[in-house]
N, C-alpha and C positions, 0 to 999 in steps of 0.2 A: 706515130701512137702516144698517148700520154703514157707517162711514166707514174708510177707511183715513186715516193723519196723518203729517206728518213725523215721521221719526226720525231725529234729529243724530248720535244715537250706533249706526246701523246697523253701523258697521265694526267694533264692539264686539261685534257679536252671540255669537261665538265664545265669548268666555269665560265669559261667564253665561251660556249653554246648558248647560254644561259642569255648570252646578249639575242640572240636568235627567238624571238617571240615564243612562236608555236613548242618549244623543246621546254619551256614552261612546266606543261602538262606531266613531263616524261620524267621528275625526280625519282620517283617509286620505279621503273621499269630499270627492263636490264641495264647495264653500263653501256654507258657511250663511248667507252675505250676500246669495249673488245666488239663494239657493231662498227664502226666508223674507220672508212683510210683517209689518210692524206693522200695526194694526189697531185702531178703537176702537168699543166697546159702546157704545150708550146705555141710560140708567137704564129695567132694563123691558125691554129688545128681547130677542125670543126669539130665540137660538142655532138654534136643532132646538128642531124637536115629536118627541114619541113616535113614534117607529115610523117616523120621517122618515129616509131613508137619508142620512147624512153623508159628506162627501167632502174631509175636512180635520181635520187636528188643532190645537189651540186649548191654546197655552200662555199662561196666565193673570201679565201683569207687575203689575198692581196692580188694585187691586178684588177684588172677589165674583160669583162666577158660582153660581147657585142649581141643583141636579141635582136634580127632582121625582121621588126614587125614593117606596118605602113610607116609608122615614123619608127626608126630606130629608137631602142634602148640600153641602156648601158648598166649594167650591175656591177656594184665594186663591194668592199670592205663588208661582209657579214652578210651580203645581199645573197639570194637563195634565186636561183633554177630547180624546177619541178616540182611548185605543192600542187598542183594539180592531180599529181601521183599520191600525195597524204587526203586528198578527198576521194579518190579512187579507192584509196586501205580503208579512209572512214567507214565507206560504205559498203563495202564487201567484207569487212570485219563483222560486218552483222545481216548479212544473211544467214539464212539457216537451210542447207548447212552453208559455210563458210566457205569460198575455193580456197582449194592446197594453195595454192599459188595467186598473188594479186595480177590484174589486167593491167599493158602499159598502155595509156593515154599518148595519143602522137602529138609531136614538138608542133608546138603551132608556130612556129619560126627555126631559121634556121640559126644555132649559138655556135661562136667563133669568139676565139680567146682573141683581144687584140693585142696583146703583149704576152707574156710568162703570165701564167696564171697559177698561182698554189690553193690549195680547195679542199674542202671533205668534200668525200661522197659516201652518199648511202643506199644500199640496194634497194631495190623494191620486198624484196623476201626479207633483207635487214628492219626495214622499215615495219614491217608487218608486223613483226616480232617485238620491234622496239614497242610498237604501239600497243600491242597486247595490253587487255586488263585495264587500258588506260579509261577512265571511263569520260563519256562521250562529250559531258557538260564542261569539264576539265579544258580539252581540246579546242572545244567552240569557243572559249573568249581567249583564246592566243594564237588566232588564227586570222587570216583576213576578214573584213566585213563581206566581199564577195564570195570569197570560199563557205563563208559559216552560211552564208543565204543562199549559196546551190544546194547545200549539204538540209538544209531545213527547208530547202523545195521540191529536193528527193525524197526526205520519208514523210512531209505533212501534205504535198497537193495530193500525191494517188489515192489517201485514203479518205480523205477531207472529198474529194471528186466523185468518190464512190457511195458516197453517204444520199439517197434519197431526196433528202430533205433540201442538200444542195444541189441540184441536177440540172436547177433553172440560174443560178449563180455564176456571174461573168467569172472567167478566170481569173481577171485581173483582182478584182476583191478577193476572189481568195488566195491568189500571193500575196497580198495586202495582208491577209490574215495570217499565212505562214510566217512574214515576217516576225512579225509578232510573239514566236513560238519561242517558248524560256528551255533548253536541255535541263530537264531534272533527273536524279538519281533516287530509287530506292534500295535498302536492303532486304535483306531475305526476313519473311515475316512481319515486313512493314505495313500498315494499312493505306492502301491508293484511295479508298471510298469507304466512311464508315454510315449504317444505316441510322435513319433517324437523323442523319446530319444535312445540312443547306450543302446544297450542292453548286460550290462559285468557280470550278474552274472546271474545263476538258483537259483529257492528258490523250494523248498522240503514242503509241505504245513502238517502239522501236526492236527491243527485244526483252521476251517477258514469259513467266510461267505464272498465272496466276488463279484463285482461288476465289470463288464466291458462296457467299450463304445466305440464303433466301426465306427468311422467315415467314412470308406468307405461304407460301405453297413446301415448308418443310422441308427441302432442299439443305441438307450440313455443310457439305461441300463437296462443292463440282468444281474441275477444270473449265478454267474461263478460257476461249480464244480469242476472244475481243479484242481488237485494234484499239478500238475508240470506248473511253470511255468518258460518262457526263454528256450524252446525247440528249436526255431532257434538259437542259440549261439552252442549249441549241434549238429545239424545237419549242421552249417557250418565246426566245428571241423572237424567230421569225414568226410568231405567231400573238405577237405584240404590238401592236402600234407605238407604245412609247416604255422607255425603262425608268423613267422615275416613280420613286415607291415602290417599285418591283421586289414581291419578295420570292427569294430563289426557290428553284423546288427542293424537295427534300428525298431522301436516297430511301429506297425500302432495301436495298441490301447492303451488306457488308463484303467489301473485295480486298482482298492481302496478297501478296506478292507469294511467291514459293522461291524465287530463287531473286535476284535481285535482278532489279525492272531497271531502263533508261526508255525515257519516254519524253517527250515535247508537252510544257505546258502552257493553254492556254484561257488567260483567265476573261471570265462572266463579260466586264467592260469591254476586250478586245471584241468578244464575238456576238455583243450586244449591239458594237458600233460596224462593226460589218454588214448584219441584218440591217440596219434605218438603212445601209446604204445602199443593197441591194433592193431595199423596196423604195426610194427613193427612184434609183434607178427604172425598176418597175412601170411605175405609175407615171415615170416623164414620158416612154417610150409606149404606153397605153394612153395618156393624152395627147401625143402627137397621129400615133396610129387615129383616134379618133377626129381630133382636126382635118386632116387630109381624107376621112370616108365621109366630114360635112361637105368641107368643098370639092373635094372631086366626087362623086357617089356612081358614077358610072368606072371607076376605075378599080 
């Protein structure tokens, strides 16, 4: 069994930890000194078995870990095992209501200490506490492209797929659009959409309370439960063959944040590109079907 070791430099933990990119976003959170535990793994000890749920993230200080994938992977100084746990916590913390404790994803491989390993460990519960109130946009720029891509797909793809205007769009095109989504945040009372202004971006809402004001129907202020803002831009891009000299649609309502808002932003250029790709693919498929019917009318 791995043992905790007396670590006299525990007070200096934050400086070395900032060598690990994902912790750059956590400067304002609870002190790492209070939540991170030093640990020793003896030579040959198994940290996690394949498919075993793991409930802690391991940061190697000294020694090496062997990750038994199809091609063995060796983790050395300041490498991390358990980044999937971070993704689970980021996603679960944005659920409504959030779960009392994070889920433990299964390990994709057996992880074994090649020799004595000094490490820091953070439990799932402590990691959840560490991530509390940390802005999504700060986390996203400090994690791997693969993990940030998975988080984008988790939040954006289901909402885009539910839009009636996109029901015929191939999932690969939607996934490509999700990759262009940029995480943003708004403080309370910030204006996301201003009435009479051009709509040149769309927002996919992660966590939000919004209020809208509609001059036309005289509604002063109502709770807005939309998870998608700027659909007019999408409708315009789907119904227009060319984006050259295209004037953006104009908003008729004002939407303001009631509380802090986290969202993903898609610019007009990305939306129009996706719609053009969809239209091109659709016409190619129609052309192929028509040619096939012409040459093989009995089939």
